[in-house]
N, C-alpha and C positions, 0 to 999 in steps of 0.2 A: 217221145215227146222230149224235147227239148228246155230242158228249166236253166239253161247258162242266160241265155237275152235278160230271163226276169232281172233287175237290180239286185235286189234281197236273194237270188238263189247266190244258191254256192259253188264257187269259181269248178271249171273243167265240170259238172252235172249233164250230163245227160241220160235219154231214157228212163221211163216211169209205166209204174203205172195204177191205173185209174180202177177206186172204188168205193160203187155207189152203196151208203152208207145207209138207207132206209128199206126195211127185209133182210138183208144183210147180217146188220147189227142189229137193228134193235125190231122189235114183235111190235111194231107198227104202222098202218099204213101213209101215219104224214106225223110230222115234228110242228106240234102247235107252235105257231109263229110267236103269237102273243099271250101266250097262256101265264105266262112266268111274270107279267109288267104289268098287274096290276096294282100296285098297290107303291105306285112311284110318284104320286100329286102329292101336291103341298100343302093343300086343300082340301075342306071336306066335299064343297061343291065344286071341285075340278076333278078329284077322286071319283066322283057319281060320273061326272060327264065322260070318263075315259073308262070307268064298265060298261056302262051303256052301251057305247060307241062298241067296246070287244062285244059283248051281247049282240049287239046288233050285225055285225062281220061275223060270228059265230052260226046266225040263223040265215045271213047270206052267201057265204060262202061257197055251198052247194048249186048253186045257179053259176055265182058271178065262174067259177071252174068249169062249168058246163059248156058257158062261151065264151070262155077263153081265158084258159091254166096263165099266163103270162100278166095279161095284166088284172086276174085278180090276185094272182102275188103279189101287185103293187098295193092293190087296194086294201085289201090285208093288213098290209105292215106301215098303210100313214097312220092308221093308230097310236104309232109311236114317236108321234109328232111328239114335242118337248124333253123324251124323255134324254139324259143325259149321257151320254157315252159309259161315264163311269159305275152309273146306275144299271145299264142292261152289261159291262162287264162283271160285276158280282154280281147279277141276278142270272145273266146267261150262265156262271160256272156253278150255282145255287140250284139253275133245273137242270145240268149235269150231271149235278151228285142225288139229286131226291127224287127229279124221274126219268131221265134216262138211263141212267149208269145199270139199276135195277131191271132194263129191261134188254142190257146188253145181251144176245145168242152164243150160247157158249161157244159154239162151234165155229159161228162166224168171228166172233177174235182166234179161236184158234186157227183156223185158213187164213187168216190173214196176218200172224206172225209167224205162221211159218210159211209166205211168204216175203218177208221183212228178212227173217233168217238167209233168203237165198238170195240178199241185199238188192233187193229191188229197191226202189224210190216209190213209196208210195205216195198219190193221191188222195183224200179224202173227197167226196163229191155228194153234197148234199143240200135238200131244198134249205133247210134253215139256215141262220142267221149266222154271221161266222162266230157271235159273243158266245153261240155253245155248242159251235163245232170245234171250239180252239180247244175248250178243255176237253172234251173228246177225244182231239188228235194228240193232246199234252199226256193223256191218261192211256194212249194206245202207242206214243212214241211212237206219232208220226210227224213229220216237220210241215207238210206242204199241205193245204184245203183248196174246197173252192165249197163257195157259200154267195151265198145273200146279203151284202153287204146295205148296209144304212147313210147315207150324205147324211155328213154333220157342218154345221155351223159354229165358230166359240166354244165345241164340246156337246153338243144336243141335235139331235136327231131334226130333222127337217120333214121326216114321215114320206121320201123318194127314197130308192134304191140306187145306185150306183153300179154304175158297171156289166157285167152282163146279171140277166135275171135270171134262177136258177128256178122252175118250175116244177111241181108237185108232179109226181107220177105218174100215170094216167089213171083207167075205170076199174081194168084187169091188172091193174100191176103186182096187186095185193097174190094172185093169181099166177102172172106170170114170173113175174120175178122176186119171189120171194127165198130166195136160195140163199143157202148159208155163203156163198160165191160168190162176192159183189163184184168180181173185175168186170172189167169197161175197157176193150180196145175204145180207141179215140172214135174213129167213126159212130159207129153205133152210139157211143155217148152223145155224140153232135145232132144225132136224130134221135133220139131219147129227147134232149133237153127244146128241141125246135132252136139251132144254134148255126146260121150258117156254114159255118169253117169251121175247122179242128184248129185253126189260127185265135178263132174268137174265143176258146175254150180253154188254150194255152194263155192266152190276157189275161184269165178268169183266177191264173193258177194265187195264188197270196202264202207266205207262211206263216204256221200254224200260231207261234207264239208269239204278246200284245208287246206292240213298236214299243220298246222304251225312248222318249227324245230325245237327246244323246245332239240339237244341232249343235255344226262345229259354226266358228263362229272368228277370223282372223283375229290376229295380235295384233293394234297398231299401234306406234312411241310417238303422241301426237308431238313431246317435250323431248326427239332426239334424245333420250339419254339412255338408248337404249345398251342392253349389258351384253358384248358382242360374246364372253367367253363362257362356256359352261357354265349351271352349277351342277356339283354332285356331293349331297346328303351326307354321303360315306362319309368321305375326302374333307367336308368342311366339318364331323364330329367325333372324327376320328380321335382316339386320346386326350379329345377335350373332358374339363372338369364342369356341371352343372350343376348350380343350384336351382330347385324348386321351391316353391312356397304356395304351398294353397293344396295339399297331396293330399289331406282329408277331403278336399269337395270335390263334386258328379267331372268335371276335365277332369281338375289334377289325376283325380289318382288312374285317368284314363292314357292320358298319357303316358307316366311312369308305367302303365302294365304295355303300351302299344313302343313304349321307345325297345326298356327291356327287352321285348321279342323282336324288334326289327332292329334295333342298332347295336347289339352286343359289342360292339367295338368300341363305345362309346368310353370314355376313361374310368369319372366317377358320379355319378350323381347325390348329389349332397340333397337332402331334407331336412328344412329347415319346418319342424313342428312346435305347438306350443305344448309347454305343460298343463294341463290339468288341475290345479287342488292337487291331489294328491296322487293323479297319474301321470305318474312322467311322458315324455315323447316317445323315447322306443319301444313303452306299451303300449302307447299307440299305435304306433304304428306296425306292432306285432300285432293286436288285436285285428286291425285293420287288412292285412294279409289275411291271418286266418280267417275271419269271416267274409271278406267281399267275392264276390263272382267273378269281381274286375280278373280276378289273378288264378282263375283256372285253368286256359290258356298255358299260363309258364309254369305249372304245377305238368301239366299232360305231355308239354314238353321235356321237363327238364327232372321230373320225376320225384330222388331223392335225394339227384344234385344238386334243386332247387336252390336249398343251403347254401353250398359255399359258395353257387353264381349268385345271389343274389349279398351275399355276404362281402364278395368279389367289388359288387358296382355301386352298393349305397352304402351312405354315411349316416345314419338323421344325427343332426346336429338339435340342440334344444337349441330355443329361441324364440321370439316376441317383436316381432318386425315394429308395432306397435310404441317398442321404447327408440332414441337412439341406441346404432349400432347395433339393431338387430336383437336385443338386449344376449348378445354373443358378451363370455368371458374375453378378456383381452386375446390370450393368447388363443381359443380359439379364432377369434375374429380379427388378429393379423395373422394365420393361416390359408385362412379362407381370403382374403382381399389381397394374399402373393396370388394362389392357388385356380382361383372358378378364371372360366373363361366367359362364363354368362350367368345371368340371374330370369329364371321366369317366375314371371309372379304372377301367379294365376289366383293369390288371394281377395277376399273380400265377402262383405256384406252385399246380399241378394235380396234382403228382404224389402219388399216395396217402400216401403213408411216405417222405418226403424225409430227407435231412438235418438233424434240426433248426435247424439255423443255416442253414441256406438258408431251412426254411418260415421261420422270426422275422423274419430280413432283407426275405423280399418281398412275404409274408402281412399279417405285424403292421407292422414299425419302417417299411414303407412306405406304409403304409394314414394313421401318426401321420405323416409324414410330409407328405403330400399336405394331411390337415387343417390342418396349423398354418400351409401354404403360402396353402390358402384364407383361411384368417381372416386371416391380411396384409393379404389381396388387397382392392381398392376394393370388390368390389362381387360378387362370385366366389360360385358357389355349388360342389354337390359332386354327383354321382353316384357311389357307391361300388359297384363286382360286389361278393356274396358268393358264396351256395349255401343253395339249400333244406335243405342237410342238412347244416347246423348245429345243426338241431334233436336231431340225435344216437340217442342209444340210446333211444327211447322211441317207442312207439303211439300214431295214432288223430290227430286234425285240428288241424291246424299253424298256431294262425292270423298275422298278419300284425300284432306285433305285435315290440317290441324290449326285449329282456329283461334290462336291464342283471347283468351279474356271474353268467350263466348258466351253469348244467352242467345234463347231461339226465341226471345220476345226485344229484340234487338236494343235492350239497355246500350247508348252509347258511351257512360263513363261508368260503364260496369271493372271492375280491375278483380282478380279469381285471388292476386295474394290478399287485398285488401278484403273479400267476401269472405276469405278464410278463415279472416284474424276475424272481423266480424262476430261469425257465429260461434266463434267459439269465447268471444267473449258475453256475448246471447244465454250462453251453456251459463257460465260460472254466474253471471246475473241468477238466471231462473235458481240455480244452486240456492241462492244469498237468498231472494225469497220464496223459497221455502221450509227457508227454518225464519223467517219473519216470523212474528206475532201478531197478525191479521193470516196467516193461511193457521200457524198453531191453533188456532181460535177455529175454525172454519174445520179443521180436521180433528181437533176435536169435539168438537160437535156432529162433524161423522159416527166415531166410533162411537160417539153414546145414543147414539141416533138406529144404530145398530138394531135390526127385530132377536139375533141370536146373543144380541150384547146384556149384561147384569147390565137390573136400573143401577145398581152402586156401584159399578166398574171406574174403578181406583190404582192409586199407587202405581203399581209396574207394572201392572196388564193392562193401567191403561193406555201408562208410555207406551206401550209392548205395541199396542192398538195403534197407537198415534202413529209412530216410529215407520208403521209397514204401511198407513196410507200417505204418510210420506215418498216414500217410497215407490206406491203406487201414481201421487201424483205430478208428483216431479218428472217418471215416464210419458205419462199421458200426455201430460204439455211440452217435455220438448218434441213427443210425436206429431200434433198437430202443430205446433211453430216448424219443427223442422219444412212441414206439408206446407207448410202455408205460404212459407217465403221461396217453393220449390214451382208452385205455383205461380207466383208477384215475375217468379225468375223465365217464366216459359218450359219450364220440364212438369211431368204429369207425376212427379211422387219427389221425393229424398234419395232415394236411390239413383237415379240417373244425373239430380243435382254436383251429385257429392263424387261420384263417376268423372262429369265432367271438369268440376271442379282439378279433379289430381291432371285431368289433360292437361289444363293450362300450366299447372305450377310447373310438370314435366315437361314443358313444353320449353319453359321461359329459363325455368333452373338447368334442363339438359342439350343444351343448345349446342356442347361441345364434347357429349356424351353419344356413345352408340347403341342410341336409343330407335326399339321397332313397338307401338301402342296397337295391337292385336283387338279390335273390333268386335266379336259376335253377335251374330241377332240372336235370335231363342234356341239356345240346343236344345236337341232333345236325343231322341233314341239314339241309337247306333246302327247302322246297319251291316257292317262285319267285320270292323275291333273293335272291345277286345273278342265279341264275339253278337252276333247277327242277335238283338233283339235288347240289349241293355238300355237300362235306363233304372233312375237313383233319385228316391225323396218327391214331394210334392211337386215337382217344379210349374210353368208357367201353363203350359198347356193342361196340363193335370185336373186341373180341378174343371175345367170348363169339359174339355170331353168326357169325365167323370157324369156331370150338370147336364149335357145331351145324351147320353144313356137311364137317364131315369124318367118317368112322369114330364120334367123341364122340355118346352121343344120350342119358345120362343124367346133367340137370341138378339136382342137389341146388336149389329154390325151393320157393318158397310163391305155390302157382296162383291165389291168393285176395288175394297181394301189390299193389299200382299200382305198374306201372314208371313213375314219372314223366317220360316223355321229351318234347321240345317242342325243334321245327324251330329253328335258328340264327335264321331269318329272322323271325320273333313275337318274341323277346330282342331284336330287335334293334330291332322298332316298339315293343315296350316298352319299350326305352330311351328309343329317341326318344321318346312320349311324358312320359315321366316325368322327359326333362329339362326342356321346354317349361314344365310346371308346372312344375317346380324357378326356371324363369326368372323367369316369372310370379306366385314364392314361394304357392303355392295346393300344394305337392305332402305327401302322408303320409311317413313317420317312415322306411315298410315298407313294400317293392313286391315280392311273390312271382310269378313268373313261370312258370308250375308245370299241370299237366294234371290230376293226379291227381283232382280235383274236378269239374272242369269237362270234362272228357272222356276221364274213368278206359277205361286197356287194361291188363289186368291181366298180373299173369305171364303164364299161364296160355294163354291168347291170343297173348303175345307173343312164346311160343316156340316153338305151332304158325304163326304167321305168317313165322318164321323159316325154319320146315323149309319154307311153302309159296312162298317164296322162293326157298330153297334148289333145289325139283323145278320150279322154271319154267326157273329155268338150266340145271338137268341135263336135263331133256327136251328143252332144244333142240340138246344136247350130243351127241355121237357116241362109242360105246364102250362096254364093260360097265362099268367104271369109276362112269361119267355115269347108264347101266342100274340099274343098287346102292342109287348114290346115291338117285337121287328116288326108290325106291321103301323107304327108310331115311327114319320122322318121331324129332324130336328128341323127348321128354314131362318134364314138372313133374317129382319125383321125391321122395322122404325123404331128409335125411343119413343115416338108417340105408341106406336103401337104396342109396344112392350110395356110402357105405363099403364094403358088403355086395358088390355088382354091379358099380361101375363103375369111376375110374380107381384107388383106392388097393385094390380088392381084385386089381384087373389087375397094379398094381404091384408087388405083396405076391409072385404068385405068377410073376410075372419075375425077385423074387431068391429066390423060394427056387432055379429055377428055375438062376438063376446058379454057387449054390450049389454045387449040386449038380456043376456044369460047373465046379468051381473046379480040382478037381484036373489036368485035362490040360490041354497044352500048348497056349494058346491064347492071346497076349497080348492081343485083344480078342476077350469074346465078341460073338457076333450081337446080345443083348441087349439089350448094353449103352446103346446106341443109343433103341433102344424107354425102358427106364426113365429114362433121361432128361429123353424127352419126357413120359413116364406124370408126373413128379414135376414138370415144368409147369403142367402141364394142374393137378395137386393143387394149386400157390402161385394157380395164377390162382382158380380156384374159390373159393381160402380167400380172396382179396382182394378179393373182388365180392359175396362171401356181404350184408356187413349191407343188400346194396343189390338182394339177388333169392331173399332167404333170412328177415331178421330184421328188423326193424321195420317195423311195416305206416302208413307215413307216409300223409295226406290235407294237403294242400297247398291250402290257401283264396288265388284271387289276384282277391280280390275291386275289390281298390285300384287296379290297373290296367284291368280291365275299368269303375273309374264311368270313369276318365279316357276312355276310350274314348265311353263314352255319351255325356259333357259334349262330344265333340266337334264342328262344326262340321256339317250334312249335305253340305258338296262336300267333306270332307277325310278324313270315314272309311270310303270306298273306301277309298284310298290309305294314311291312315296309324291305320285302325282297329286293336285290337289286337282277330287273332281264335282262340281254338286251341277250340272251338268245333261247329268248319264241319270239325275235321280228320276223313276217314275213313281211320283207321290200316289199313284191307284194303289204299288206295291207296298212305300214305303207307308202309307196311311193304314190300308186293312189287311195286310198282310205282318207288319212289323208294330207298327207304333203302341196303336191302339191294341193290340196282344202286350206290348211288352207293360203299358204301364197298366191290365188289369194282371198281369205277376206279380207287375213290382210298385205299384204305385196305388192302385185299389185299395187292395187291406191297406193300407197306412191310410186312406181321406173314410175311411170303415169303421178303424179301427182292431183290423184282424191282424194275428200275425203274420209276417210273409211265408212261405216254404217251405219246409223244415230241408237243412243242409248238415249232411255228414260232416261231423267237428273237424278242425285240423288242428294241428297244434307243431306248433316250432319246438322239441325239443331242444336240449343245450347237446354239441354236438363238440370233439373234439379233434383239431387236426392232426397229424402226424406227427410231428415236435410233443403233443400230449401237450398241449399251450389251451384252453380255454380261448375258442377267439369271440375279440371283441369290436364294436364297431360305434361310433360316435363317437364326443367327447369327455364323457360323464365316466365311461370305465361299467356303464352296464351289460352284462351278457347274453348275446346277442341269440335267442333260442330255436335254434331250425329245425325243418322237418325231417 
């Protein structure tokens, strides 16, 4: 057999051995084609209908096969109409793992392995679906298969088979073809399968691995601003001094660890870390390196030499971006303004609806302070992290342009500078109002009305309670005020409002400064760096994916809306590319790091992949609860159906029951906890509705791809930005959800994370006998 004619075949491959699977590898007369596809329906009625068809096919199959085996094969697989490719891949893998693998014949596997060892190219031939045969081939180390394949449209099976139909073996095959040696020459196999020629058999050979998307698209420069010279990240970053702000955050930690791994030739990385009360900046960094798994690869590479390497490359400087001059002393500020080549500002408050004071200080004031510091520096550029969702409540394609004084609501006389000042004035008015006699009287009444408070609460105790109530009142007032103002202007929350204000202010005040604004989409689990499957904290998708793994099954969402998720290591690679471009002063003003255009994954698919990932987990567990959960699917529904049949309706029922039970002498009704949980679900869904139900955004990400295209060939593998080759099935099922289950779900459930061996940085003395120091405050660095 000549494999070189196939597009997916290895160059120069020639010759191959066909191996019939049934009988030689499996102690089964046939591979059941639909036995594992019975729990994929979205509703009870559809599930029962599909199961009825399966039973009907099981009854008719002997008669159909007796009449015409090829036609019978097509008819039997027609019951899979409407099943997604993602589900078939997962359940095919599951079917092999739990149903076929235990039936593998050791003598047949041994013969096949000996044949492989002789250098033969094996092609597995089976009447089963390729979704089942691919896991078997991967398990055996075989690259090629011939199997039945379904036709798909928009990732959903039509119920028809494509290509060559591999019919089942004959009536007496169990007697005549059950030996452990499954080798077949091409002519004999053609006769067994009832094919027209050897060429038809050869055309049915496909690769055993799943096909990754990886669609190529040409890079087109419509503005005629094409950069003709190549870009070298190592050349641009070598010997340069970079300050990272926000190293304690998810993106900041990963960027630091990856950069120390990939770019040891960089001159110095300064880390601006804020002091926390009695916890100085140096100790915060030491604790982070001691405890975070992000730095595991660095430990593995450098071992005991890691101490000296970090001491040489990293310097911690204590400061505060919410203060003018970034909170540095005069000496430190002067030195950094002279030495820095670039500042990467990845700091920010990511809570969707925080206290307006915190949002302004961290997301707007800090950005302006950093820009002013860059302006005063000798030769420094700026990479500022924003978010794609500054687009706000609008639909359609979002370009990589900086629009000054932008509002999604299209307010013509809006000015970001004026809005910034007005919000600060609003905060000042709220603080004054909190001290007014009217509010104080209300707070005093609330303090005395508390059930736990003594009736004669007075004096210092009363004042202390009023003070606590005042703090709470002001925080709630400013949270609601910020959210209300954001909605008026067209943003879904205070977070996106303040991030957009920062962009506008940077665009206005930094027109003559080398600045690149980076807008990541929803940043999630790493694919490769610092290692496969790293995540941290309760991020955007964690809460919803956790919810879909419980009894909650109906999520209000637009199934055609693209959920724009991007792995954190792709974001960090993009940041490094953009940093190199700023160093060489060849950068664009805005870079979006997103997948909704380059490699889209819609909400319908995201929800199904989440359900399949949970199914894979529960399939490996024991117990009735796991058995039930793996058989329940989460589905996208309309907001109307959600209100009528999901959490809101369930909560209304619970409240009605509680009202009926109110006259009973019970301190706490058994349903009180259920009502609280349903209320939490409602608030969570409402919080994420802008990202899963409204606003169909398609974020263009051309600028970073142009930089990647311009890379010198020897750096494209390590520093190239590539989101097109992401296989969402593999990412969601094998990487993302398992990572959330390991690093995030315990936090949601209030459980501790997995135990890790303790690491520490004991003091080390260099050869000259002096204690090595870093930072600007004389703090001793503690090494491992």
